[in-house]
N, C-alpha and C positions, 0 to 999 in steps of 0.2 A: 503492500498499499505509498502512496505518495502523497505528499500533501498537495493542496489544490494549487495552493501559492506557489510550488513548484514546479507544477505542470503548467501553469499560467506562463510562469518565465519561459521555460523552453518553449512553448505553442508560440509565445510571440516573437521570441527571438529566431525561432525556426522562419517563422512567417518573414518578419525583416529580413534576415540572410538570405532565401527564396527569392525575394523580389530584388536583392540587386544582382542575382546571377544571370553569366551570359552561357545560356548552354547554346552550345556549336556543335557538340558531337551527334552528328545524323546519326538516327537508326531505321535499319530498313522496316525494322519492326512498327514503326511509327504510325503509317499508313493502315496498317492491318488492324491498330486498337481505335475499338469505335466505343465513344464514352455514350451509356445510355443510361435511363431510368430502369430497363426491361432486365438487365442484366451486370451484375457485379464483374469486374474487370479483376482476373487474379494473377499478376506479372510474376513468374519464378525465375529462378536462375542461382546461378553460383554467385558467394560475395565477389563484389567489385569487378563484376562481368558489365554495370551499366545499367543496372536497374533503375537505379535513381535516377542518373540522366536520363531515361527513357521518360521515368514520371513525371519530371521538372517539363521537359519536354511538353507532354500532356497537359500540364498546367499552365503554361505559357499560351498554348492554343486555346483555353477558354479565359473567362472573364476571370483574372487573377481576385479581386476583390469578394469573387464570391467563393473563392476555393480556401476549404480548411487543409492543412499538411502538418503532421507528426510522422517524425522518426522516432520508431522505438528503440533505437539504438543509442538514443542522447544517454550519456552518463549520470545526466542529472535528473532523470525519471526511472532510474534502475531500480525495481521491483514494483513497477507500475503494475496492477493484475485487474481483473475481470472488474472490481466493484470501484477501479478508479475511472471509469468508461462515464460514469453517473456527473463527475467532476467534467471531465473535458467535455462532455455536451452542455453544459452548463457554460463552460469558458466560451466555446467555438457559438452557441448562439442557436437559433432558429432561424435567421435569415439565409445562411449557405446552404448552395445547392449542391456543391462538389465536396467530397469526402477524399482525400489521399494519405493513405498510411502506407510508411517505407517500414519494412522489417516485421509485420505485424507479429508471425508467429512466436516472438517474445512472450505475447503476453497469452496466458491459457484462456480457452473458451473465447477468443474474440472472435467466435463466427456469432457469437449470441449479440453482440451489440453491431456489428455490420448488418445482421440479419434485420435489426432494427429500423435502423437507419435506411436499408433498402423497405422495408415497407413505406417509412414515409416518405419514400419517391426521393431519395437523394439519387445522385449520380455518385457511386463508388469504385475508386481503383485503388487495390492495395498488392503493395511487394512482400516476398518471403523467400526465404534460402534453403527453404527445405522440403523436399516433393514431397515425402510420407507424411510430412506433420498437416499440410496443406491439404493434400488430396483425400484424408479422413475426414476432415472439416467439410471438404464441397461435398463428399455423399455422405452426410449426416443432413444437417442444418441448412444448408447452401446448396439442396440438389434441385437444378432447374433452375437457380437464381444467377450461376456464374459461368465466366469464359474465362478459359487457361489459358495464359500465352506465355511460353517458355521461350527465356533469352540467352545466349549463349553472348560469348565473349565475340570481338569484332570478327564480323567475315570477310574473306579475301579481299571483297570489293570496299567493305566499310573501311578496312586497313589502306589501300590505296586513297580511297578519300580522306582518311585522316592525314595520311602521311604526302597527300599531295604527287601519288607513284601514277605511272602508265601502267594499264592492263597488259603483261607480257610473262614471258617466264620468269624473269630475274626477278619480278616484284613478286610474282610466286614463291621464289625460294627465297627472299626474304622473308616474306610473311608466316611461311614454315619455322623458320628459324626463331622470331622473333613471338609469335602466336598474335594473339587479337585482344590481351587485357589490356584497356583503356590506361592505364594509371602504368604498365610498366612499358607500351608503346611510347608513351611521351617521353620517359625517360632513361630505358634501358637499365636499370638496372635490376639484377636479378633479387636480392634480396628481397623487395618489391615480392615476388612472388612464392620465396622460399618464406615470407614471414605470413602470405597470403595462407601455404600450406600448414604451418602449426595452426594459426586462428582456426581454421576449420577443423583440424584436428581437435583441439584442444576443446573450443568453446561450441562448435555441434555435433560433437560424438563423443569425445572423452566423459566432457561435464553431463550433458544433455542424457546419455545414455550409463553414466555412472559406473564408465570401465575401469575396470581395477589394472589389470598388466596392459598400460599406455605404450612400456615397449616393444611389444608384441604386436598389436594395432598399428602403431608407427612401420614396423617393419613390414609387415603386411601392405601396407598401401605404396611404400616404397617400392616393395617386391614387385608389385603390380603395376605402377606407373614403368615401374624398367622393363615389365614386358607388354608394353601396349601393343596392340596387333596381333597375339599371340593367346594360342588358347590355355586355358587353365582349368584345374579341378578344385574343386573343395577339398577333395581329400588328399592330394597332394600337398595344397596350401599348411591343411591341420599336421601331416607329418614333417613337411618340411620345420614348423615353425612349432611343434609340440604340444599344440594347442590340444585342450583339453577333449573335444567334440568337435564334429563336421558340423554342426548347428550352430555353433560360437561363429566359425568362418564365415556360415552363411549370411548369421547376423551384422558382421563386420562389413562385408561386401555388401551388403543392401545397405547398411549408414554410410556409406562412402557413395552410392547410389544416389538415396535420398539428399545426400548435402551437395550433390552435381560433379565431386573430386573426379568420376569417372563412371562409365557406362560399360553394360555387358551387352551383348551380341551373342543371341542365343544359332546355333546350327538350326536350319531348316527341317522338319518335318511336317507332315499331314498330322502326326500323331502326338499331340499337347503332352502326353505322359513323354514320349522322345524329346521333346523339345526341353522338357522341363529336366532331364535325365543327363541329355549328353552334356559334353563339355562347351563353355562357351568361351568366347575371344572377350577381351578389354582393351577399352578406347579409354584416352585421359582427356579431359575438357578441354585441354589445352596444347597445344605441340610446344609452345615457347614456356609453359607452365611445367610440361613433363623434362622440357629439357632442363629446366631451375635446380628440377628437383630429383633428378636423377643421372647418371653420369654413363648407362649403357644407353638409355633412349636415344640419344642425341646423337651414337655412334653408328646409330643404324639409319641410313637417310630413308631407308625403302621404305619403314616402319611408320617413320614420322610422316612421311608424305600419304600412306595410307590412314592415318588418323585424321590428318587435315580432310581427307576425303570422306571419310566417315561422319567428322563433323557436320560438311555441307549437306550432306545427306537427310542428316537426322534434323537440319535446319526447317527440310520441305516434308520429311515423311515421319509418320509415327510410329510404321512397322516394318524393322529390317531384319533380317537374317544373313547369316552365311552358309553357303551351298557344299555340300560334300556327297559324291557317291564316289567313282571311280578317277577324277579328278575333282580341283576345288575352284568355286566363283566368289569373291571376295564379298561382294553384298549383293541379294537381290529383296524388291521392295515391294511388301504384299499392302493393300489396297482394295479394301471391299470383297476380301474372301478370294483373291487373285493376284499371284506373282505379276506385278506389270512392268518391272523395270530390273536388268540385270547388269551389273559392274564390276569388272576387273580392273585393279590398280597395278600399275607399271612404271615405274618412270622411266623407263626405257625399254623397247621393246626389240631383241637382237636374235642372230641363230641360236644361241643356247637357250633363251626363253621363250621364245614364241611357240613353240608346241606345248608348251605346261599353259603359259598364259590362254592360246585360243583356244585350246582343247578343253579345258576346264570352261571356258565361257559359252561354247558350243554347244557343250555340256548342259548346261542352264538351261539356254536356250531350248532345247530340244526338250528338255524333262516339261517346261511350264509354256512349251509351246507359243514361243518368243521369235519375232523374225529377225530383232535387232539386237545386240548388245554391246555394248561399249567397253574400252578400255584407256583408263585415262591414262595419261603420261604428262610427263615434263613438258616436253617442245614436241613431240610426234604428233602430226596429221596424217592419217589414212586411209583406205575401204579395204577391206577384204571378204572376198567371198568363199565361206567353204561350209558343204554340204547342205547347199540352200538357204545360209543364215547370212545374214552382213553383219559384220566386226568395224565398229567405226573407231581407232584410235583418236585421242581428240586432247589437246591439252588441258590441264587441268584449269589453267585460268580463263580461255577462251569456253568449257564446258560450265564453269559457275556463271561466267556472264550469260550462259544460254538458260542456265536453271534457272537465274532471275525473270530472266524476260518470258518464261512459261506460265 
């Protein structure tokens, strides 16, 4: 519980600070966010990826005088609980139409207050850094009342826009090396990304879940980051790090995903049971983040490249898998119970790897009855026909631009 006077000081100072801010980092998600009385907009994503900036851009797009804004990570209101929303409501007043709340998942049962605002026909936008907490609340008291938008660090095109770079293979290589966290792209200090890792591990996982064996959890997180783009098994991790049970490892990985540190990619199967038990692949939230927190991640340029392609696909598609039968295809996309896209990733196709890359893609195309597949490269462009299927080699930078236009 926090004193009303302390909440008022924080609220008024945040409002004044917001009014002076000049937000210039354009985000591609901005046109997709439609503020409305009908739905609560919930922006989710890892810490420091730009959620607050996106929210501030939304605030600037409406009448500032009608907007209430509060960031719940302000240390002056540490301990804010559900009962304090009554005080906040009194401070804000009844005339406001728009409500913007940053990192609201820090307050238990926040959805009760937000639902009350929604019932009063207010326009509401909130952000949060924990996917699981938010999804549980969306599935209970806010069912049918919300629209969720996932924000990742800068995409390649946002990165180029921010750094005023041309779209080409050289700028894409820079993007892979630096990644897209805005605060890092501005100054290039890897300590920013290393501190971000520590903040998420301790604040969003260890403290929130009461983890006792901190060293083991951190070691597993770093191990997975170092092995981005590779398959992993919960049992193998249990054995490597002498964890008490497989269930504990499952919990750790789910907490990493909830905090957006990394994502798992399942192997495709029509059987849900097989999807659940087959080995998964792991991908990190950002290539620059992976580089800053692991020595072996940056040593394998191919896996960094594959990770960047995964993130671009995730920006557009909700359901993805890797495919393996005799050969392997890096990514297949599922839309409305049907696989619609097959993508292979290879920095440079040559005589040594062509058979493996092309055959794996062709097998996926035949399996899913698709006519065309893609091999994403650094700077190669070509068209191949094999067994009646078309294989398009396309540079990642050009493919990204085409995805944005589609």
